[in-house]
C-alpha positions, 0 to 999 in steps of 0.5 A: 457511484458504486463503479467509482468506489470499486475502481478506487479500491481496485487501484488502491490495492494494486498500488499496495502490492507494488509499494510492498514489492518495491520495499521488499526488493530494496537491498540492505548493504552491509555498510552501516553508513548506507544501512540506515538510509536504505532501511528508512527508504524501505519503511517509507515504501512500506508506509505507502503500501499500508496507506494504499491497503487502508484505502482499499479496505475503506473502499471495500467496506463501503461497498459492503455496507451499501449492499446491506442497505 
């Protein structure tokens, strides 16, 4: 069980890094018509990165609590 929690945490934190890298790589144009769409797209990638980071934290917290007992 510990192996699978570790693996899930590893994958989740790796995905968080990739999602945030993609969000940071989005170029925001000067054109106001396309600016909002690109900003929303970057926000969606940031949200995915945040969710993945939360999952990674949950896995690490579970492992920490398992080691206390």
